[in-house]
PALUMPA-462165 format. One record per residue (C-alpha): residue number from 1; x, y, z; residue in one letter. Coordinates in steps of 0.02 Angstrom, whole numbers. Example, Ala and Ser with C-alpha at 12.3 -4.5 7.8 and 13.67 -1.06 7.14 Angstrom:
2
+-----+--------+--------+--------+------+
! seq !      X !      Y !      Z ! type !
+-----+--------+--------+--------+------+
!   1 !    615 !   -225 !    390 !    a !
!   2 !    684 !    -53 !    357 !    s !
+-----+--------+--------+--------+------+
***
This chain:
304
+-----+--------+--------+--------+------+
! seq !      X !      Y !      Z ! type !
+-----+--------+--------+--------+------+
!   1 !  -1620 !    149 !  -1098 !    x !
!   2 !  -1554 !    314 !  -1168 !    x !
!   3 !  -1382 !    389 !  -1192 !    x !
!   4 !  -1414 !    482 !  -1030 !    x !
!   5 !  -1401 !    318 !   -935 !    x !
!   6 !  -1238 !    230 !   -901 !    x !
!   7 !  -1080 !    223 !   -799 !    x !
!   8 !   -953 !    363 !   -785 !    x !
!   9 !   -779 !    326 !   -718 !    x !
!  10 !   -722 !    474 !   -612 !    x !
!  11 !   -550 !    507 !   -538 !    x !
!  12 !   -588 !    583 !   -368 !    x !
!  13 !   -466 !    718 !   -307 !    x !
!  14 !   -412 !    735 !   -126 !    x !
!  15 !   -498 !    849 !      1 !    x !
!  16 !   -672 !    817 !    -67 !    x !
!  17 !   -805 !    696 !     -8 !    x !
!  18 !   -878 !    569 !   -127 !    x !
!  19 !  -1045 !    659 !   -108 !    x !
!  20 !   -962 !    823 !   -159 !    x !
!  21 !   -897 !    740 !   -318 !    x !
!  22 !  -1067 !    669 !   -363 !    x !
!  23 !  -1147 !    840 !   -343 !    x !
!  24 !  -1012 !    915 !   -455 !    x !
!  25 !  -1040 !    782 !   -589 !    x !
!  26 !  -1229 !    806 !   -578 !    x !
!  27 !  -1209 !    991 !   -613 !    x !
!  28 !  -1090 !    958 !   -759 !    x !
!  29 !  -1207 !    832 !   -839 !    x !
!  30 !  -1369 !    921 !   -798 !    x !
!  31 !  -1453 !    761 !   -740 !    x !
!  32 !  -1560 !    730 !   -587 !    x !
!  33 !  -1527 !    547 !   -550 !    x !
!  34 !  -1347 !    505 !   -510 !    x !
!  35 !  -1257 !    405 !   -376 !    x !
!  36 !  -1097 !    312 !   -337 !    x !
!  37 !  -1054 !    134 !   -289 !    x !
!  38 !   -926 !    153 !   -150 !    x !
!  39 !   -869 !    297 !    -41 !    x !
!  40 !   -690 !    359 !    -33 !    x !
!  41 !   -631 !    456 !    119 !    x !
!  42 !   -599 !    642 !     86 !    x !
!  43 !   -408 !    623 !     95 !    x !
!  44 !   -412 !    477 !    -29 !    x !
!  45 !   -406 !    490 !   -218 !    x !
!  46 !   -447 !    376 !   -362 !    x !
!  47 !   -586 !    283 !   -448 !    x !
!  48 !   -765 !    325 !   -408 !    x !
!  49 !   -899 !    237 !   -511 !    x !
!  50 !  -1040 !    359 !   -549 !    x !
!  51 !  -1207 !    286 !   -602 !    x !
!  52 !  -1308 !    403 !   -712 !    x !
!  53 !  -1495 !    405 !   -744 !    x !
!  54 !  -1588 !    239 !   -734 !    x !
!  55 !  -1422 !    151 !   -705 !    x !
!  56 !  -1439 !    200 !   -522 !    x !
!  57 !  -1558 !     51 !   -511 !    x !
!  58 !  -1408 !    -64 !   -539 !    x !
!  59 !  -1303 !     -4 !   -392 !    x !
!  60 !  -1316 !   -172 !   -304 !    x !
!  61 !  -1227 !   -258 !   -449 !    x !
!  62 !  -1074 !   -148 !   -422 !    x !
!  63 !  -1062 !   -155 !   -233 !    x !
!  64 !   -991 !   -331 !   -231 !    x !
!  65 !   -848 !   -297 !   -353 !    x !
!  66 !   -672 !   -312 !   -280 !    x !
!  67 !   -568 !   -154 !   -261 !    x !
!  68 !   -384 !   -118 !   -285 !    x !
!  69 !   -279 !     17 !   -201 !    x !
!  70 !   -108 !     96 !   -191 !    x !
!  71 !    -75 !    150 !    -12 !    x !
!  72 !     55 !    219 !    107 !    x !
!  73 !     61 !    182 !    293 !    x !
!  74 !    171 !    261 !    426 !    x !
!  75 !    238 !    150 !    565 !    x !
!  76 !    255 !    209 !    744 !    x !
!  77 !     95 !    310 !    765 !    x !
!  78 !    -85 !    255 !    787 !    x !
!  79 !   -231 !    375 !    772 !    x !
!  80 !   -413 !    364 !    824 !    x !
!  81 !   -468 !    363 !    641 !    x !
!  82 !   -330 !    243 !    584 !    x !
!  83 !   -273 !    374 !    457 !    x !
!  84 !   -179 !    539 !    448 !    x !
!  85 !   -333 !    643 !    488 !    x !
!  86 !   -354 !    575 !    664 !    x !
!  87 !   -291 !    616 !    837 !    x !
!  88 !   -134 !    524 !    895 !    x !
!  89 !   -175 !    389 !   1022 !    x !
!  90 !     -4 !    304 !   1035 !    x !
!  91 !    175 !    324 !    974 !    x !
!  92 !    315 !    196 !    971 !    x !
!  93 !    491 !    218 !    900 !    x !
!  94 !    510 !     29 !    884 !    x !
!  95 !    493 !     45 !    696 !    x !
!  96 !    679 !     92 !    693 !    x !
!  97 !    722 !    -86 !    739 !    x !
!  98 !    617 !   -171 !    604 !    x !
!  99 !    699 !   -256 !    456 !    x !
! 100 !    625 !   -261 !    283 !    x !
! 101 !    599 !   -449 !    281 !    x !
! 102 !    492 !   -441 !    438 !    x !
! 103 !    388 !   -302 !    361 !    x !
! 104 !    361 !   -396 !    199 !    x !
! 105 !    317 !   -555 !    293 !    x !
! 106 !    187 !   -464 !    397 !    x !
! 107 !    102 !   -402 !    240 !    x !
! 108 !    107 !   -573 !    157 !    x !
! 109 !     28 !   -652 !    310 !    x !
! 110 !   -128 !   -546 !    285 !    x !
! 111 !   -166 !   -619 !    114 !    x !
! 112 !   -319 !   -731 !    103 !    x !
! 113 !   -480 !   -741 !    203 !    x !
! 114 !   -478 !   -664 !    375 !    x !
! 115 !   -575 !   -557 !    497 !    x !
! 116 !   -563 !   -369 !    519 !    x !
! 117 !   -634 !   -249 !    649 !    x !
! 118 !   -694 !    -92 !    557 !    x !
! 119 !   -622 !     77 !    611 !    x !
! 120 !   -710 !    168 !    751 !    x !
! 121 !   -738 !    312 !    630 !    x !
! 122 !   -836 !    214 !    500 !    x !
! 123 !  -1015 !    203 !    438 !    x !
! 124 !  -1043 !     33 !    517 !    x !
! 125 !  -1184 !     21 !    642 !    x !
! 126 !  -1152 !     -6 !    828 !    x !
! 127 !  -1296 !     -8 !    950 !    x !
! 128 !  -1415 !     65 !    822 !    x !
! 129 !  -1302 !    212 !    777 !    x !
! 130 !  -1164 !    245 !    653 !    x !
! 131 !   -997 !    207 !    732 !    x !
! 132 !   -926 !    377 !    685 !    x !
! 133 !  -1068 !    465 !    778 !    x !
! 134 !  -1022 !    372 !    937 !    x !
! 135 !   -836 !    403 !    911 !    x !
! 136 !   -864 !    590 !    888 !    x !
! 137 !   -949 !    593 !   1058 !    x !
! 138 !   -796 !    513 !   1137 !    x !
! 139 !   -876 !    341 !   1151 !    x !
! 140 !   -794 !    180 !   1093 !    x !
! 141 !   -907 !     89 !    968 !    x !
! 142 !   -925 !    -99 !    997 !    x !
! 143 !   -892 !   -161 !    821 !    x !
! 144 !   -886 !   -345 !    778 !    x !
! 145 !   -751 !   -417 !    666 !    x !
! 146 !   -811 !   -456 !    490 !    x !
! 147 !   -745 !   -580 !    364 !    x !
! 148 !   -642 !   -499 !    226 !    x !
! 149 !   -535 !   -567 !     86 !    x !
! 150 !   -367 !   -494 !     39 !    x !
! 151 !   -344 !   -562 !   -136 !    x !
! 152 !   -172 !   -485 !   -157 !    x !
! 153 !    -60 !   -376 !    -51 !    x !
! 154 !    121 !   -329 !    -83 !    x !
! 155 !    247 !   -203 !    -20 !    x !
! 156 !    307 !    -88 !   -160 !    x !
! 157 !    429 !     23 !    -65 !    x !
! 158 !    502 !     40 !    110 !    x !
! 159 !    571 !    205 !    171 !    x !
! 160 !    547 !    190 !    358 !    x !
! 161 !    437 !    238 !    442 !    x !
! 162 !    339 !    244 !    278 !    x !
! 163 !    288 !     85 !    189 !    x !
! 164 !    202 !     88 !     20 !    x !
! 165 !     96 !    -57 !    -35 !    x !
! 166 !    -38 !   -112 !   -156 !    x !
! 167 !   -189 !   -218 !   -112 !    x !
! 168 !   -339 !   -298 !   -197 !    x !
! 169 !   -478 !   -332 !    -73 !    x !
! 170 !   -658 !   -387 !    -59 !    x !
! 171 !   -796 !   -261 !    -37 !    x !
! 172 !   -815 !   -201 !    142 !    x !
! 173 !   -628 !   -207 !    177 !    x !
! 174 !   -553 !    -51 !    258 !    x !
! 175 !   -376 !    -18 !    199 !    x !
! 176 !   -345 !     97 !    347 !    x !
! 177 !   -394 !    -46 !    464 !    x !
! 178 !   -277 !   -158 !    366 !    x !
! 179 !   -134 !    -35 !    396 !    x !
! 180 !   -181 !    -24 !    580 !    x !
! 181 !   -179 !   -212 !    601 !    x !
! 182 !    -14 !   -237 !    509 !    x !
! 183 !     63 !   -102 !    618 !    x !
! 184 !      6 !   -196 !    773 !    x !
! 185 !     72 !   -360 !    702 !    x !
! 186 !    243 !   -277 !    685 !    x !
! 187 !    234 !   -197 !    857 !    x !
! 188 !    244 !     -7 !    845 !    x !
! 189 !     74 !     21 !    767 !    x !
! 190 !     35 !    120 !    610 !    x !
! 191 !    -89 !    232 !    521 !    x !
! 192 !   -136 !    257 !    339 !    x !
! 193 !    -57 !    411 !    263 !    x !
! 194 !   -111 !    401 !     81 !    x !
! 195 !   -238 !    301 !    -19 !    x !
! 196 !   -279 !    291 !   -203 !    x !
! 197 !   -410 !    173 !   -274 !    x !
! 198 !   -343 !    106 !   -438 !    x !
! 199 !   -480 !    -15 !   -490 !    x !
! 200 !   -654 !    -79 !   -454 !    x !
! 201 !   -687 !   -247 !   -535 !    x !
! 202 !   -645 !   -230 !   -721 !    x !
! 203 !   -635 !    -39 !   -716 !    x !
! 204 !   -471 !     55 !   -694 !    x !
! 205 !   -433 !    232 !   -640 !    x !
! 206 !   -323 !    257 !   -794 !    x !
! 207 !   -483 !    263 !   -897 !    x !
! 208 !   -570 !    388 !   -781 !    x !
! 209 !   -606 !    572 !   -809 !    x !
! 210 !   -596 !    718 !   -689 !    x !
! 211 !   -762 !    776 !   -613 !    x !
! 212 !   -752 !    942 !   -705 !    x !
! 213 !   -732 !    855 !   -874 !    x !
! 214 !   -885 !    744 !   -852 !    x !
! 215 !   -990 !    831 !   -985 !    x !
! 216 !   -851 !    818 !  -1115 !    x !
! 217 !   -821 !    635 !  -1073 !    x !
! 218 !  -1002 !    591 !  -1108 !    x !
! 219 !  -1020 !    705 !  -1261 !    x !
! 220 !   -863 !    635 !  -1341 !    x !
! 221 !   -902 !    455 !  -1292 !    x !
! 222 !   -732 !    441 !  -1209 !    x !
! 223 !   -674 !    280 !  -1127 !    x !
! 224 !   -731 !    351 !   -960 !    x !
! 225 !   -913 !    342 !  -1017 !    x !
! 226 !   -990 !    167 !  -1024 !    x !
! 227 !  -1170 !    170 !  -1086 !    x !
! 228 !  -1285 !     19 !  -1093 !    x !
! 229 !  -1205 !   -155 !  -1090 !    x !
! 230 !  -1029 !    -82 !  -1097 !    x !
! 231 !  -1054 !    -38 !   -914 !    x !
! 232 !  -1083 !   -221 !   -866 !    x !
! 233 !   -936 !   -316 !   -944 !    x !
! 234 !   -928 !   -447 !   -805 !    x !
! 235 !  -1108 !   -505 !   -833 !    x !
! 236 !  -1160 !   -643 !   -950 !    x !
! 237 !  -1259 !   -582 !  -1099 !    x !
! 238 !  -1412 !   -644 !  -1193 !    x !
! 239 !  -1478 !   -569 !  -1354 !    x !
! 240 !  -1667 !   -558 !  -1370 !    x !
! 241 !  -1774 !   -576 !  -1525 !    x !
! 242 !  -1929 !   -469 !  -1556 !    x !
! 243 !  -2048 !   -594 !  -1475 !    x !
! 244 !  -1938 !   -612 !  -1322 !    x !
! 245 !  -1926 !   -425 !  -1301 !    x !
! 246 !  -2114 !   -417 !  -1285 !    x !
! 247 !  -2111 !   -554 !  -1153 !    x !
! 248 !  -1977 !   -466 !  -1052 !    x !
! 249 !  -2062 !   -297 !  -1072 !    x !
! 250 !  -2213 !   -366 !   -979 !    x !
! 251 !  -2109 !   -451 !   -846 !    x !
! 252 !  -2123 !   -629 !   -912 !    x !
! 253 !  -1980 !   -753 !   -918 !    x !
! 254 !  -1897 !   -825 !  -1074 !    x !
! 255 !  -1800 !   -983 !  -1106 !    x !
! 256 !  -1618 !   -979 !  -1057 !    x !
! 257 !  -1563 !   -998 !  -1237 !    x !
! 258 !  -1387 !   -951 !  -1292 !    x !
! 259 !  -1310 !   -857 !  -1146 !    x !
! 260 !  -1139 !   -785 !  -1191 !    x !
! 261 !   -995 !   -778 !  -1066 !    x !
! 262 !   -943 !   -608 !   -996 !    x !
! 263 !   -825 !   -502 !  -1099 !    x !
! 264 !   -721 !   -472 !   -942 !    x !
! 265 !   -721 !   -561 !   -775 !    x !
! 266 !   -667 !   -510 !   -601 !    x !
! 267 !   -565 !   -609 !   -474 !    x !
! 268 !   -718 !   -657 !   -373 !    x !
! 269 !   -855 !   -659 !   -505 !    x !
! 270 !   -996 !   -776 !   -455 !    x !
! 271 !  -1012 !   -935 !   -556 !    x !
! 272 !  -1132 !   -944 !   -703 !    x !
! 273 !  -1276 !  -1014 !   -601 !    x !
! 274 !  -1291 !   -860 !   -490 !    x !
! 275 !  -1217 !   -719 !   -593 !    x !
! 276 !  -1356 !   -609 !   -668 !    x !
! 277 !  -1381 !   -602 !   -856 !    x !
! 278 !  -1390 !   -442 !   -958 !    x !
! 279 !  -1534 !   -456 !  -1083 !    x !
! 280 !  -1495 !   -354 !  -1237 !    x !
! 281 !  -1558 !   -297 !  -1405 !    x !
! 282 !  -1396 !   -263 !  -1499 !    x !
! 283 !  -1302 !   -144 !  -1383 !    x !
! 284 !  -1459 !    -86 !  -1291 !    x !
! 285 !  -1484 !   -151 !  -1115 !    x !
! 286 !  -1661 !   -215 !  -1107 !    x !
! 287 !  -1660 !   -294 !   -933 !    x !
! 288 !  -1558 !   -385 !   -803 !    x !
! 289 !  -1620 !   -560 !   -765 !    x !
! 290 !  -1583 !   -706 !   -651 !    x !
! 291 !  -1575 !   -885 !   -709 !    x !
! 292 !  -1685 !  -1018 !   -629 !    x !
! 293 !  -1733 !  -1190 !   -692 !    x !
! 294 !  -1676 !  -1159 !   -869 !    x !
! 295 !  -1766 !   -993 !   -888 !    x !
! 296 !  -1720 !   -809 !   -871 !    x !
! 297 !  -1830 !   -706 !   -756 !    x !
! 298 !  -1818 !   -515 !   -775 !    x !
! 299 !  -1775 !   -427 !   -611 !    x !
! 300 !  -1751 !   -250 !   -677 !    x !
! 301 !  -1828 !   -200 !   -843 !    x !
! 302 !  -1774 !    -41 !   -933 !    x !
! 303 !  -1867 !    -54 !  -1098 !    x !
! 304 !  -2023 !     53 !  -1114 !    x !
+-----+--------+--------+--------+------+
***
C-alpha cells in the first residue's frame, strides 16, 4: 500500500450529508477512490470514518464496529422522521408530569439486547423499495423489527422537555428510533433534536479533523490520519518474512505462526477464531487474512 491509502477521521458538521463531506474530502486530497463507513443524517455531527485509496476495499471490516453518541431528545412531540426535521404527527403535554427517576429508569430499561423497528424515513428496504421513498409518497413502510444491542445508555441532563443522553450501540441501531421508543415508554412520545457521533470502535471524534483541513491532516501525519496497520488497531497482527510475503502475494496461505493480539479492542470484538488477521511487513499492510485449521488464508491482498 502507499501513503495515499488509509483511514481519515473526519468531524462532520451539521447541515451537510455524509456524501457531501466525502466529496469535499476527495477534492481536498485530490484522490479518486474514497468512501465512508456509516452515514450520519444531515442534522447530525461527529465522527465519519473516511477510507482513502485501496482502503475502500476494507469497508466491511468497519461496518460492524459499535458506535457511540451524545444526543438530545424532546418529550411531548413525535414526528414522521423521528427527529427535528420531520412533520409533527402527535403532541402530548404529559411530559410535565414526569419525574426524573421515571425518565432515568426508562433509559436504563433499554440497555442490553432488544428489538427495534427502523424509522419510516430510513434506507431499510420494504417491499423492494427504500423505506424513505415510500414514506415520501405518503405510504407507511412495513418494516420488521431488528435485533440491536444497546451496550450503554445513560441520561446526562434533564431540562424538561429536553433530555440529554449518551449511548453506545451496535451497528444498525437508529438513535432517533431509540428516542422515539423511550418517549412512547414514558407516554408523551418524543423526537430526536440533536445527535453527535463521538466514537466508532476504537476511534474518537476528538482525534478527527475538519473536512476542509483533510489535506493538511494527511500531509502533516496528524492523529486524524491512520495509514496502513494504524487504521486497523482492533485486528490481530502477524509479521511476515520474505518467503511468506511471496506466498501471500500469489494468494497462497501460510502457517498461523505467531499472531499478536490487537493493540486496541472494541466492546464487541469477535473472538480470536473469527477476527481477521492483518498480515504485515513492518508497518506496511500486506494483506488481510482469515484463520482456518491453523493456517492464514489471504482474503484481500494489497502488495504488488
